[in-house]
VMD Tcl script that draws the C-alpha trace (Angstrom):
set ca {
  {-10.62 24.27 25.12}
  {-8.99 20.97 24.25}
  {-5.32 20.68 23.31}
  {-3.15 18.54 21.09}
  {0.59 17.96 21.37}
  {3.15 15.70 19.78}
  {3.43 12.44 21.69}
  {7.18 13.01 22.04}
  {6.47 16.24 23.94}
  {4.72 14.28 26.69}
  {8.15 12.85 27.58}
  {9.85 16.24 28.02}
  {9.73 16.85 31.75}
  {7.89 20.02 32.78}
  {6.69 20.76 29.23}
  {3.03 21.64 28.79}
  {2.36 18.24 27.20}
  {4.17 16.46 30.04}
  {2.10 18.38 32.63}
  {-1.13 17.39 30.90}
  {0.04 13.77 30.59}
  {0.50 13.67 34.36}
  {-3.16 14.64 34.79}
  {-4.46 12.54 31.87}
  {-2.11 9.57 31.45}
  {-4.58 7.80 29.15}
  {-5.20 10.69 26.77}
  {-6.17 9.71 23.23}
  {-3.42 9.11 20.70}
  {-5.28 7.78 17.66}
  {-2.45 8.19 15.17}
  {0.57 7.28 17.30}
  {1.94 10.80 16.82}
  {-0.41 13.37 18.38}
  {-1.98 13.25 21.83}
  {-5.35 14.89 22.48}
  {-6.19 16.20 25.92}
  {-9.73 17.17 26.92}
  {-8.42 20.36 28.46}
  {-5.74 22.96 27.96}
  {-3.44 24.57 30.48}
  {-4.72 28.02 31.39}
  {-1.17 29.39 31.17}
  {-0.19 27.67 27.90}
  {2.53 29.56 26.06}
  {1.74 30.70 22.53}
  {-0.67 27.93 21.53}
  {-2.01 27.77 18.00}
  {-5.75 28.26 18.35}
  {-7.48 26.49 15.49}
  {-9.73 29.05 13.83}
  {-13.38 28.38 13.22}
  {-14.04 27.89 9.54}
  {-17.20 27.13 7.64}
  {-15.41 24.51 5.60}
  {-14.39 21.38 7.50}
  {-11.84 20.65 4.77}
  {-10.21 24.04 5.37}
  {-10.14 23.33 9.10}
  {-8.55 19.93 8.45}
  {-5.89 21.53 6.26}
  {-5.09 24.21 8.86}
  {-4.76 21.61 11.62}
  {-2.69 19.28 9.43}
  {-0.34 22.06 8.34}
  {0.26 23.06 11.97}
  {0.68 19.51 13.27}
  {3.00 18.62 10.39}
  {5.55 21.14 11.62}
  {7.86 20.33 14.50}
  {6.98 22.63 17.38}
  {6.87 22.88 21.10}
  {3.54 24.70 21.30}
  {0.23 22.94 21.40}
  {-2.78 23.24 19.18}
  {-5.91 24.39 20.99}
  {-9.35 23.57 19.67}
  {-12.89 23.31 20.91}
  {-14.59 20.00 21.63}
  {-16.85 20.59 18.62}
  {-13.84 21.15 16.35}
  {-12.17 18.01 17.67}
  {-15.28 15.94 16.97}
  {-15.55 17.36 13.44}
  {-11.88 16.64 12.77}
  {-12.01 13.10 14.18}
  {-15.02 12.25 12.03}
  {-13.42 13.55 8.83}
  {-12.06 11.13 6.19}
  {-8.61 12.76 6.51}
  {-8.37 11.70 10.15}
  {-9.29 8.11 9.39}
  {-6.86 8.03 6.49}
  {-4.08 9.59 8.59}
  {-4.58 7.05 11.38}
  {-4.39 4.27 8.77}
  {-6.42 1.81 10.81}
  {-8.91 0.02 8.62}
  {-10.21 -3.47 9.28}
  {-10.24 -6.02 6.46}
  {-13.96 -5.51 5.90}
  {-13.52 -1.71 5.58}
  {-12.00 -1.62 2.10}
  {-14.95 0.40 0.76}
  {-14.55 2.97 3.57}
  {-10.81 3.16 2.92}
  {-11.39 3.75 -0.79}
  {-14.06 6.37 -0.06}
  {-11.82 8.19 2.44}
  {-8.88 8.10 0.04}
  {-10.94 9.49 -2.83}
  {-12.49 12.22 -0.67}
  {-9.03 13.38 0.37}
  {-7.68 13.07 -3.17}
  {-10.57 15.11 -4.58}
  {-9.97 17.85 -2.02}
  {-6.21 17.86 -2.70}
  {-6.80 18.11 -6.44}
  {-9.38 20.89 -5.95}
  {-6.78 23.07 -4.20}
  {-4.04 22.36 -6.71}
  {-2.18 19.55 -4.91}
  {-1.79 17.25 -7.87}
  {0.56 14.59 -6.51}
  {-2.22 12.20 -5.41}
  {-2.34 9.07 -7.54}
  {-5.67 7.46 -8.33}
  {-6.88 4.78 -5.94}
  {-5.80 1.24 -6.72}
  {-6.57 -2.05 -5.00}
  {-2.85 -2.43 -4.24}
  {-2.82 0.78 -2.19}
  {-2.50 0.22 1.56}
  {-3.52 2.56 4.38}
  {0.20 3.07 5.11}
  {0.72 4.08 1.47}
  {-2.13 6.58 1.76}
  {-0.61 8.08 4.90}
  {2.69 8.49 3.07}
  {0.88 10.23 0.22}
  {-0.62 12.62 2.77}
  {2.86 13.33 4.18}
  {4.29 13.87 0.70}
  {1.43 16.25 -0.08}
  {2.09 18.29 3.06}
  {5.82 18.29 2.33}
  {5.36 19.55 -1.21}
  {2.54 22.02 -0.51}
  {2.82 25.64 0.44}
  {0.66 25.17 3.57}
  {3.58 24.08 5.75}
}
mol new
graphics top color blue
foreach p $ca { graphics top sphere $p radius 0.5 }
foreach p [lrange $ca 0 end-1] q [lrange $ca 1 end] { graphics top cylinder $p $q radius 0.2 }
display resetview
């Protein structure tokens, strides 16, 4: 099992995240908010274990809904789930790190996430425009989570 905690939790002495950060001080933090560890504490208290789903989009939404909430417990997931999540357009859009020559990828990721949001009734996603920035897209994702019933 791998685990994911809020970055701020790694600074709370003796917390699970802090303990893992002592072992893995260079753990991945792609989005500046969540830290991914390639292990989980065997005695972790009440972790949220990400369920296996056939739909990667459903898995993304479950993980996003959990991580959106403020909590002290970690999210546990398998290595395969982590790889699937990190390769999903929602992860790239959430991290908001696109190079200048990646405008087409940014637009594709935005539209993939918008299409999914619209398909599940989340209708507050505006159409893509050339003026949209990755930071704007991340804010749209936050607004969608805030206004949705998945939180």
